[in-house]
C-alpha positions, 0 to 999 in steps of 0.5 A, a space after each residue: 526284506 527278511 525278519 531281523 533282530 530289532 531289540 535295540 529299537 524296540 527297547 526305545 519304543 518301550 520307553 515311549 510306551 512307558 510314558 503314554 497311557 494305553 487308551 482306545 475308548 472314545 475318540 476320533 482319529 486314533 482312539 478306540 471303542 467300547 463294548 461290542 464289535 463287528 462292522 461296511 465297505 466292500 473289498 476286492 482281493 487278489 486271487 493269488 494265495 501269496 499276494 502282498 497286503 492289499 492297497 487302495 487307490 490313493 485318492 481321498 474319495 476312493 479311500 473315504 468309502 472303504 471300497 475298491 481295494 486293490 492288490 499292491 505287488 510292491 517290492 516283494 520277493 519273487 512270489 513264485 517261491 510261494 509262502 515261507 514258514 517261520 518268523 515272528 510278525 511284529 505288529 503295532 496296534 493302538 491301545 491295550 485292553 485291561 485284559 483279554 477275557 472275551 466274556 467280561 472285558 469290553 473289546 476295542 480294536 486292539 483286543 479284537 485283533 489279538 482275539 482273532 489270533 487266539 480265539 475262533 468265532 462261531 461265525 465270520 464275515 466273508 469279503 462279500 459282507 455276509 456271515 458264514 459258519 466257522 466253528 458252527 457247521 450249521 446255524 439254522 432258524 425256525 420259521 419266525 427266526 425266534 429259535 436257532 439251531 447251532 451245530 458245531 464241527 466235530 473234533 475241535 479242542 481248545 488249546 488246553 485239550 478241552 473239547 469245544 462242544 455244546 456245553 462249552 458254547 453254553 458256558 461261554 454264553 452264560 459267562 457273558 450273561 453274568 458280565 455287568 457290561 456284556 450282559 447288558 449288551 448281549 442279554 437282550 438278544 436271548 429269551 429271558 426264560 430259556 435262552 440256551 438248550 443242549 440238544 446233543 454233544 455238538 448241538 444246541 438251540 438258542 432262543 431269541 428274545 422275539 424274532 431276530 433274523 440277524 442272530 448268527 451275525 452277532 456270533 462273528 464278534 466278541 459274542 462268538 469268541 469261545 474260551 475254554 471252560 477249564 480256563 473259566 473254572 481256573 479264572 474263578 480262583 485266580 482273576 489274573 488269568 484274565 490276561 492269559 485266556 485259552 481259546 481254540 484259534 490258530 495261535 496260543 498265548 505265550 506271554 503278556 505284559 500289559 501295555 508292553 507286548 503280547 506274544 502268541 505262538 502257532 497252534 500246531 493242533 488247530 482244527 482248520 487243517 485246510 489252513 496252513 499257519 506259516 508264522 512261528 508267532 506274532 508279537 503285538 505291541 500296543 502304542 497309543 500314539 499313531 506316530 510311534 506306530 508309523 515310525 516303527 513301520 517305516 524304520 523296519 522295527 515293525 512289520 504291520 501297523 494300523 492307524 486312523 489319523 490323517 497324518 499317519 495315513 498320508 505318510 503311509 500313502 506317500 511311501 510306495 514300499 508300504 502295502 495298505 488296506 484302507 476301510 472307512 467303516 466306523 464313525 467319529 462323532 460327538 455324543 450329547 448326554 441327553 440324560 442330564 442338563 444341559 443336553 437333556 434339552 433339545 435346544 442345547 443339542 441343536 445349538 451345539 450342532 449349529 455352532 459346529 465349525 464343519 468347514 474349518 474342521 474339514 480343512 484343518 483336521 481332515 485335510 482331504 484324507 477323510 470326508 465330512 459325514 452327516 449320518 451313520 453310514 458312509 456314502 459307499 454303504 447301501 444303508 447311506 441316506 443322502 437326504 440326512 443333513 445336519 445343520 452346522 456352520 449356523 451361528 445365528 441359529 446357535 445364538 438364538 437357541 442359547 439365548 432362549 435356553 439361558 433365559 429359561 434355565 439360568 442355573 445352567 448358564 454363566 454370562 449368557 453361555 451354557 456351562 458344559 464339560 467336553 471330554 475325550 480320552 488321552 493324552 492324544 495330540 490329535 484329539 487336542 487339536 480337534 478340541 481346539 477347533 470345536 471349542 473355537 466354534 462353540 466358545 461364543 455360546 458355551 463355557 467349556 471345561 476340557 477334561 482329558 481322561 485315560 481310556 478306561 475312565 473315559 469308557 466308564 464315564 460315558 457308560 455311566 452317564 458322567 459326562 456332558 459331551 464326549 468324542 467317540 469312535 464307533 459303529 461301522 457294523 456290517 449290518 446296522 441291525 447289529 447296533 440297535 442296542 445303541 439307540 434303544 430305550 431298553 439299554 438306558 440304565 445305570 450303565 447305558 449302551 445307549 450312550 446318548 441316553 436318548 430315548 424315542 419310543 417311535 425309534 424303538 418301534 422301528 428297531 423292532 420292525 427291522 429285526 423281524 424281517 429279512 427282506 433287504 428293501 424293507 430293512 433299508 426303508 426302515 433304517 432310513 426312518 431310524 436315521 432321520 429320527 436319530 438326526 431329528 433328536 440330535 442323538 449324535 453330531 456325526 463328523 466323519 467316517 474313520 479310515 482304518 489303514 493297515 500298513 505293512 512292509 514289503 516282507 509281509 505277504 498274505 495278510 488278507 488271504 484268510 479263508 472261510 470254511 467255504 473257501 471264500 476270503 474272510 473280510 480284511 481290515 475291518 476296524 483295523 483287524 486282520 486274521 494273521 494266520 494266513 500271513 507269511 514273511 519273505 
């Protein structure tokens, strides 16, 4: 299949988009995340430089852990012809961000996807789930990991011709430090007194806030997306330029109409001369409803989509003309707000967990596509602890706890039930079904008010603690140490990255211990203790891994062929993100 004009059908999609708010900030099956990025599961790629998009086994057990990816040759044109230059890739993704400023905006998967085309990062993760240098030529620590020396490659320019040097990196990091949200997330990484020091034009020293053996891994995410200092200067006078950032990546932003389409075109001056860019450009279409994306792919209006809902995943699996990449990295869970009544009481969190109807949820919502989960890491992960068990499907325990609580705190109860607000983003039909199943299990013990809010409001209300219990989809970082701020007492404030506002000094001590060692066995042991603490405190109610599925029509080749500067493959499909510069149409 070759790229053809799809104007009439895409106009129909635009009418659908006009009816649906863009949302991706806190849900389950197909809504996104809050600030931060990065993410587990290994992949096995084809060694053919012109391979089709990779495909997993079709069994639920194989896909649920994100492993055993295989190449799908599909119905591709003769691969002996090799990569073909030209064409515009049509990419359907979930919700659009408010803007594309990597130093200020919370990036969910849609922003990460577009960001991977527009920006280069300091480091990247390879297919072996190890961080490697990218913009950095070297990134080396001192003896105790408290100070790191970063040296950049020579001769890199941003799209506007501004050089990417030590001053540019420091400017980006300073802009992020000023951000109310990103500063909260990334600020604790760096020394409060002297975080960044220029050594020479291409070298800087980054001083950590204590010892941090994982610091370079953070720079594979939004923290490491470098934008032009000249653009930051212009942005100060014209905030609308947040929609049109200038990076140094393989594609340049040509135009952007929020919630409709973002267009990027090939950067012929990209510094990675070892990597040919075949596409003329990519059109990114945000589509809130996963069924709209799936329909666009199966009708040929779109070339590539990502989805996480079970219905769309099954549709893509059933179509043998579609290549797939599937990874189970993120978690879907409920957050209990321990910062205010009624979930500030452990008994209420325990009751909600005990009343969760896991068996019904598994049958009705997950439908054999994804598997139940008890803790933050899927069974395939080296960090998984099979001994972690949440007490669900236990109405007797739930009833006893609620009776005891309401007797002591009657102001939080009506007619012997605890009054709570259950929030998710939307509109989203799948999330409505999830609410229905959970509320059926909870209704004997809770008076539930269901609140559905747009993505931005949902994210903000969770960050500011203006919720009782909320659906959320997050985590799945390739190393759990990159997630410590979500569980730390230090990030609880007016804006809280510890979404649950659940403070444990004992957990903080464990988080500190895992940061100062690079011994894998020691860190795994520490994270088992952290997981147990999170479970004992009912920080979350973990429900299932999220299976990110990227589907591509048979005209799409090389989607997972992006390479690191070492010649290894870049990790593919992580949280629905692919590096499209290796892709070609033919």
